[in-house]
C-alpha positions in Angstrom: -17.2 2.4 -15.7 -15.6 0.5 -19.0 -14.2 2.3 -21.9 -16.9 1.8 -24.0 -18.8 4.1 -21.9 -16.8 7.1 -23.2 -16.5 5.9 -26.5 -19.9 6.2 -26.8 -19.8 9.7 -25.7 -16.9 11.1 -27.8 -19.1 9.1 -30.9 -22.5 11.6 -30.0 -21.1 14.8 -32.4 -23.8 16.9 -31.3 -21.9 17.1 -27.8 -19.8 19.9 -27.1 -17.5 19.4 -23.9 -17.2 22.3 -21.3 -13.2 21.2 -21.2 -11.1 19.0 -23.9 -7.9 18.1 -21.9 -5.0 16.7 -23.8 -2.6 14.7 -21.9 -3.0 12.0 -18.6 -0.3 12.7 -17.1 -0.1 14.4 -13.1 -1.3 17.8 -14.1 -4.3 16.2 -17.0 -5.3 13.6 -14.6 -5.3 16.3 -11.9 -7.0 19.1 -14.2 -9.8 16.6 -15.0 -10.4 15.4 -11.9 -10.8 19.3 -10.5 -13.1 20.0 -13.7 -15.5 16.8 -13.7 -15.7 17.6 -9.1 -16.8 21.2 -10.1 -19.6 20.1 -12.2 -18.1 20.2 -15.6 -17.9 18.0 -18.7 -15.0 16.9 -19.5 -13.0 14.8 -21.8 -9.2 13.7 -21.3 -7.3 12.3 -24.2 -3.8 10.6 -23.7 -2.3 9.3 -26.9 -0.7 6.3 -24.9 -1.7 5.0 -21.0 -2.3 7.4 -18.5 1.0 8.4 -16.7 3.2 6.6 -19.3 5.7 9.3 -19.8 7.1 11.4 -17.5 4.4 10.8 -14.4 5.3 7.4 -13.8 8.9 7.4 -13.9 9.5 10.0 -10.6 11.5 9.5 -7.3 8.5 8.0 -5.8 8.3 11.0 -3.6 5.7 13.5 -2.6 8.2 15.9 -1.1 8.3 19.1 -0.1 11.2 19.6 -1.9 14.2 20.1 0.5 17.0 21.3 -2.7 13.9 24.1 -3.2 15.4 25.2 0.3 18.3 25.3 -0.3 17.6 27.8 -3.7 15.8 30.1 -1.5 12.5 29.4 -3.5 10.4 29.2 -0.1 7.3 29.7 -2.0 7.3 26.9 -3.8 8.3 24.8 -0.4 5.8 25.9 1.2 2.9 25.2 -1.5 4.2 21.6 -1.5 4.7 21.0 2.0 0.6 22.2 1.9 -0.3 19.9 -0.9 1.6 16.9 0.4 -0.5 17.4 3.7 -3.6 17.4 1.3 -3.1 14.2 -0.3 -2.6 12.2 2.7 -5.7 13.7 3.8 -7.3 12.9 0.7 -6.0 9.7 0.0 -4.0 8.2 3.2 -3.6 4.5 1.3 -1.8 6.4 -1.7 0.9 9.0 0.8 2.5 8.0 3.5 5.4 8.7 5.6 8.8 8.1 4.9 11.8 8.5 6.6 15.5 10.1 5.6 18.5 10.5 6.7 21.3 12.6 5.4 24.4 11.1 6.5 27.4 13.8 7.9 30.8 12.7 6.2 32.1 16.6 6.9 32.7 18.3 10.2 30.4 21.7 9.4 27.8 19.3 8.0 25.6 18.6 11.2 24.6 21.8 12.0 24.2 23.1 8.7 21.8 20.6 7.6 20.5 20.5 11.0 19.5 24.1 10.9 18.0 23.6 6.9 15.6 20.7 8.0 14.7 22.5 11.1 13.4 25.3 8.3 12.0 22.5 6.6 10.1 21.4 9.6 8.5 24.8 10.2 7.9 25.5 7.0 5.7 22.2 6.8 3.8 23.0 10.1 0.2 21.0 10.9 1.4 19.2 7.9 4.7 17.9 9.0 5.0 14.4 8.7 7.9 14.4 11.9 10.3 16.4 13.3 13.8 16.0 12.0 16.5 15.4 14.5 20.4 15.0 14.4 22.3 11.7 15.2 25.1 10.4 16.3 27.6 8.1 14.0 26.2 5.2 15.8 22.1 6.2 15.7 23.1 6.8 11.9 24.4 2.6 11.6 21.8 1.4 13.3 18.9 3.9 11.5 20.7 2.9 8.2 22.8 -0.6 8.5 23.7 -0.5 4.9 25.2 3.1 5.2 29.6 3.6 4.5 30.3 4.1 7.8 34.2 5.1 6.8 34.4 8.6 8.1 30.6 9.0 9.2 30.9 11.7 11.8 26.8 11.6 12.1 23.8 12.5 10.3 20.4 14.3 10.0 17.0 12.7 10.0 13.8 14.3 8.5 10.5 13.2 7.2 9.2 12.9 3.8 6.2 11.8 1.8 6.4 8.6 -0.3 3.8 7.6 -3.0 3.2 5.2 -6.4 2.9 7.9 -9.4 1.4 5.5 -11.8 -0.7 4.1 -9.3 -2.2 7.4 -8.1 -2.3 8.7 -11.7 -4.9 5.9 -12.3 -6.4 6.6 -9.0 -7.1 10.6 -10.7 -8.7 9.0 -13.4 -10.7 6.7 -11.5 -12.0 9.5 -9.4 -12.5 11.6 -12.2 -14.8 8.9 -13.9 -16.6 8.8 -10.5 -17.5 12.4 -11.2 -18.8 11.7 -14.4 -15.5 12.3 -16.4 -14.2 10.8 -19.2 -10.7 10.4 -19.0 -9.0 8.2 -22.1 -6.0 6.4 -22.4 -4.8 5.3 -25.9 -6.3 8.7 -27.6 -4.3 10.5 -29.7 -5.0 14.1 -30.5 -3.9 14.5 -34.1 -4.6 18.6 -34.4 -6.9 21.2 -33.0 -10.1 22.0 -34.5 -10.9 26.2 -34.8 -13.7 28.0 -35.4 -14.4 30.7 -38.1 -12.5 33.1 -35.8 -9.8 30.7 -35.3 -10.4 30.5 -32.2 -9.6 26.5 -30.6 -12.9 25.1 -30.8 -12.3 21.4 -30.3 -9.5 18.6 -31.3 -9.2 15.8 -34.2 -8.0 12.6 -32.2 -7.6 9.5 -33.3 -8.8 5.6 -31.1 -5.3 4.1 -31.1 -7.1 1.0 -30.2 -10.3 1.2 -32.4 -8.4 3.0 -35.3 -11.3 5.3 -35.8 -10.8 8.8 -35.9 -13.2 11.5 -34.0 -13.9 15.5 -34.2 -15.0 16.7 -31.2 -15.9 20.2 -29.8 -15.3 21.6 -26.6 -15.6 25.2 -25.0 -12.2 25.4 -23.7 -8.9 23.2 -25.0 -6.0 22.3 -22.6 -3.1 21.7 -23.4 -1.3 19.6 -20.4 1.0 17.2 -22.1 4.3 17.3 -20.5 7.3 16.5 -22.8 4.9 16.7 -25.6 4.0 20.6 -24.9 5.1 22.0 -27.9 3.9 19.7 -30.2 0.6 21.0 -29.1 1.1 24.3 -29.2 2.5 23.8 -32.9 -0.8 22.5 -34.1 -1.9 26.0 -32.7 0.9 28.7 -34.0 3.5 26.6 -36.3 6.2 29.5 -34.8 5.7 29.8 -31.3 8.6 30.1 -29.4 9.8 26.8 -27.8 8.3 26.2 -24.3 10.2 23.1 -22.9 13.9 22.5 -22.1 13.5 18.5 -21.7 16.2 17.2 -19.2 16.1 13.4 -18.7 17.0 11.2 -15.7 17.0 7.8 -15.3 16.8 6.0 -12.0 17.8 2.6 -11.0 16.6 -0.2 -8.2 18.8 -2.6 -6.2 17.2 -4.7 -3.7 16.1 -3.4 -0.5 19.2 -5.2 1.9 21.8 -2.7 0.2 20.1 -0.2 2.5 19.5 -2.9 5.6 16.7 -1.2 7.4 13.3 0.9 6.0 15.0 4.5 6.5 16.1 6.1 3.1 19.3 8.2 2.5 19.4 11.2 1.2 22.5 13.2 -0.1 22.6 17.0 -0.8 24.5 17.1 -4.0 26.3 14.9 -6.1 28.6 15.8 -8.9 26.6 17.3 -11.3 24.8 19.2 -8.9 21.4 17.5 -8.1 20.3 15.6 -5.1 20.5 11.9 -4.9 17.9 9.8 -3.2 17.8 6.4 -1.6 14.5 5.0 -1.6 12.8 2.6 0.1 9.5 1.5 -2.0 7.7 -1.8 -2.9 10.6 -4.0 -1.3 13.3 -2.8 -3.4 15.8 0.6 -3.0 15.0 3.3 -6.3 18.2 5.6 -6.7 18.5 8.4 -8.7 18.1 10.6 -10.2 20.8 12.2 -13.2 20.3 15.4 -15.4 20.9 15.5 -19.3 19.6 18.1 -21.2 18.3 16.9 -24.6 17.1 18.3 -27.7 14.3 16.1 -28.2 11.5 13.7 -26.7 10.0 10.6 -27.1 7.7 8.6 -25.0 10.0 5.6 -23.7 13.6 7.4 -23.6 16.5 5.1 -23.1 19.1 5.5 -19.7 22.4 6.1 -21.4 25.4 4.2 -19.9 27.2 7.6 -18.5 23.8 7.9 -16.4 23.9 4.0 -15.3 27.7 4.7 -14.3 27.1 7.6 -12.3 24.5 6.2 -10.1 26.5 2.8 -9.5 29.6 4.7 -8.5 27.3 7.2 -6.3 26.0 4.7 -4.7 29.3 2.5 -3.8 30.0 6.2 -1.8 27.8 6.0 0.4 26.6 2.1 0.8 28.9 -0.2 2.6 28.1 -2.7 0.2 28.5 -1.2 -3.5 26.5 -2.3 -5.8 27.5 -3.2 -9.4 25.7 -3.1 -12.6 25.0 -7.2 -12.2 22.6 -6.1 -9.0 20.7 -3.4 -11.0 17.0 -5.0 -11.0 15.7 -2.5 -13.5 16.6 1.4 -14.7 13.8 3.6 -15.7 14.3 6.8 -17.7 12.0 9.7 -17.6 11.8 13.4 -19.0 11.2 16.2 -17.3 9.2 18.9 -19.0 11.2 22.2 -17.3 10.1 25.3 -18.7 12.9 26.8 -21.2 15.0 30.2 -19.3 16.5 31.7 -21.8 20.4 31.3 -21.6 20.4 28.9 -18.4 23.6 26.4 -18.3 22.0 23.6 -16.5 18.5 21.9 -16.5 18.9 21.0 -12.9 19.2 24.9 -12.1 15.5 25.4 -14.1 12.1 26.1 -12.1 10.0 23.9 -11.1 7.3 26.2 -10.5 4.1 25.9 -13.0 3.9 27.8 -15.8 0.5 29.0 -17.2 -0.2 30.3 -20.8 -3.5 31.2 -22.7 -2.4 31.4 -26.8 -4.3 34.8 -28.8 -6.1 31.2 -30.2 -7.8 30.4 -27.2 -5.6 27.6 -26.5 -4.7 27.1 -22.5 -0.8 25.0 -21.9 0.0 24.4 -18.9 3.4 23.0 -18.2 6.4 22.8 -15.5 5.3 21.9 -11.7 6.1 18.4 -10.4 3.5 15.9 -8.9 3.4 17.2 -5.2 1.9 20.4 -6.5 0.1 18.3 -8.8 -3.6 19.4 -7.1 -3.1 23.3 -7.1 -1.8 23.0 -10.6 -5.2 21.8 -11.5 -7.0 24.3 -9.5 -5.3 27.2 -11.4 -5.6 25.4 -14.6 -9.0 25.2 -14.5 -9.6 29.2 -13.0 -8.5 30.0 -16.1 -9.6 27.7 -19.0 -13.0 28.6 -16.9 -13.0 32.2 -17.9 -11.6 31.7 -21.1 -14.2 29.2 -22.3 -16.7 31.8 -20.8 -18.2 29.5 -18.5 -20.2 29.8 -15.4 -17.5 30.1 -12.8 -17.6 27.1 -9.9 -15.4 27.2 -7.0 -12.8 24.6 -6.8 -13.7 21.6 -4.3 -10.5 19.2 -4.9 -9.2 20.0 -1.3 -11.8 18.3 0.4 -12.4 15.1 -2.3 -11.7 11.7 -1.6 -10.0 9.7 -3.9 -11.2 6.4 -5.6 -10.4 3.7 -3.1 -10.1 6.1 -0.2 -10.0 3.8 3.2 -8.0 4.2 6.6 -7.6 0.2 6.8 -4.5 -0.4 5.1 -0.6 -2.1 5.7 2.1 0.8 3.7 3.9 -3.1 4.0 1.5 -4.8 1.8 1.9 -3.9 -1.9 -1.9 -4.2 -2.1 -2.1 -1.2 0.1 -2.6 0.8 -3.5 -5.9 -0.7 -4.2 -7.2 1.1 -0.8 -10.7 -0.4 0.1 -10.6 -2.2 -3.7 -8.1 -4.9 -2.2 -10.4 -7.3 -0.4 -12.3 -7.4 -4.0 -9.4 -8.0 -5.7 -8.6 -10.6 -3.5 -12.4 -12.7 -3.9 -11.5 -12.8 -7.5 -10.0 -15.9 -6.3 -13.0 -17.7 -6.2 -13.6 -17.0 -9.8 -10.3 -18.0 -11.0 -8.8 -19.9 -7.8 -5.8 -21.3 -10.5 -4.4 -17.5 -10.5 -4.6 -16.8 -7.0 -0.5 -17.1 -7.0 2.6 -14.8 -7.6 3.4 -14.4 -10.6 7.0 -14.7 -10.4 9.0 -15.5 -6.7 10.7 -12.3 -7.3 7.6 -10.1 -7.8 5.2 -9.7 -5.3 1.9 -9.4 -7.1 -0.2 -12.1 -8.1 -2.1 -12.8 -11.4 -5.7 -12.0 -9.8 -4.6 -8.5 -10.2 -3.5 -9.0 -14.2 -7.6 -9.6 -14.4 -8.4 -6.9 -12.1 -6.0 -4.8 -14.4 -8.0 -5.7 -17.7 -11.8 -5.6 -16.1 -11.5 -2.4 -13.8 -8.5 -0.2 -14.1 -8.4 0.2 -18.3 -5.0 -1.9 -19.0 -5.3 -2.3 -22.9 -1.7 -3.7 -23.3 0.9 -5.9 -21.4 2.4 -2.8 -20.9 -0.2 -1.3 -18.7 -0.3 -4.1 -16.5 3.1 -5.1 -15.9 4.5 -1.3 -15.8 1.6 0.6 -15.0 -1.2 -1.3 -13.2 1.5 -3.0 -11.0 4.8 -1.8 -10.9 6.7 -5.0 -11.9 8.7 -4.1 -14.6 10.1 -1.0 -12.8 11.1 -3.4 -10.1 12.3 -6.2 -11.7 12.9 -6.0 -15.2 13.9 -9.1 -15.9 11.2 -11.2 -13.9 8.4 -9.0 -15.5 9.9 -10.1 -19.2 9.4 -13.8 -17.9 5.7 -12.9 -16.9 4.8 -11.2 -20.1 3.6 -14.7 -22.4 1.4 -15.5 -19.4 0.0 -12.1 -18.8 -0.9 -11.5 -22.3 -3.1 -14.6 -22.1 -4.8 -13.7 -18.9 -5.5 -10.5 -20.9 -7.0 -11.6 -23.6 -9.4 -14.0 -22.1 -10.8 -10.4 -20.3 -10.6 -8.7 -23.4 -11.5 -11.0 -26.2 -8.5 -11.1 -28.3 -7.3 -14.0 -30.2 -3.6 -15.8 -30.2 -2.0 -13.1 -32.8 -2.8 -10.0 -30.2 -0.7 -12.5 -27.5 2.0 -13.1 -29.6 2.2 -9.4 -30.5 2.0 -7.9 -26.7 4.4 -10.4 -26.2 6.9 -9.2 -28.7 6.4 -5.6 -28.2 6.4 -6.1 -24.4 9.8 -7.8 -24.2 11.4 -5.6 -26.7 10.1 -2.5 -24.0 11.9 -4.6 -21.4 14.8 -4.3 -23.1 15.0 -0.8 -21.9 14.6 -1.4 -18.7 17.4 -4.5 -18.3 21.0 -3.6 -17.2 23.4 -6.1 -18.7 
């Protein structure tokens, strides 16, 4: 469906939606899909692009949560391992096995981590992605040629899930649309609407692409806005207690040859108490993350110099060839919507469990959680929203819903796997645009045809939508993305019916955005 089809439904002033969901990240999109799959009418409103904030800036892992096992949060680990298995079942083209090794540089590490990861295997049961194993020093170096060998004793391998976060978000949006839901990006909620009894019964929203404003009615309104949760709660009650304790984390992206293989590295504890990962992803290595408490949030946070230096320095502790700042292809920054917990000294200690609350004025807010458990969070959210809105109950069916593009015919080494069954349709565009059937840049795997597809079929309306989240050009090589922005804007303008002024405006906006991702 085209965005104009959704706009047409919004313009029906007599329509009362079963659900209006504010927020188009993992939780909002998961909830939108859950509601649509149950047969309810549902409108989702996202102020930016789908997953533009936190949900496109993860460590790119659908993981069971090894660190939560160390914290003793067994229930969260079991839930995550189960949900990881469900996602692989319903979208095998999007979620796949990634092998990691925990290198040991201390004599006690092998038995300690070996026992812990065997517990991880047992908790996964039939949803295990593969058994953990203890490796000798020689086996570790063979598995990860780029690992630092000095004082290395050996290591423990284990298996976890990997994915492309922004592409999964889009896949959820498209699956939601397939089932009759209306996911709207670039539509900002400006206020809540209340009835004569003071209950929330709708929202006011502005389509940022057309500038048109709407007043929309619903039987239940859901706040799933992540880092902006408190902003929406303020619309309901300006004196509410702050719910979110934001924490910033960055990742740097370096070339694959620093790792030297397809196996990642997991370091159980960094100087700031976090786990650090070296994740092979889209032909690069994603290294992260950091943990910096924040006082405020924004859509496009900026990395701190000390965060970049922290990851570069830690990389040198585990990689034989130490990367420098000049080797960083891109740096991306995300803000975690952690749930505030009194006087906790560190945000790294805050729970990643999700939190759900219904205000006296009947605004349902769901916050916290993580990508891996998005489906279960959505089920919990919609179950409660049905009750809040006095809707007839229909059971959740998403355990068995195959996501848009489902196919068992894919190659995860080919970047086109994220399109699933639609990959062949994109390649077929070469008949219509033979001149665009080329790679957009020597350091990027993407073709110009993918920009056409993004604008035509994937609700990409800005160059940032196309180069940051439909393709991941900005994430894997910011300078290369910066160079291709002008042509991407021209291609999108033809698809979207825009003029030369739009091309210039979009090119300038993207190149300003890219400054946040380039490390000088």
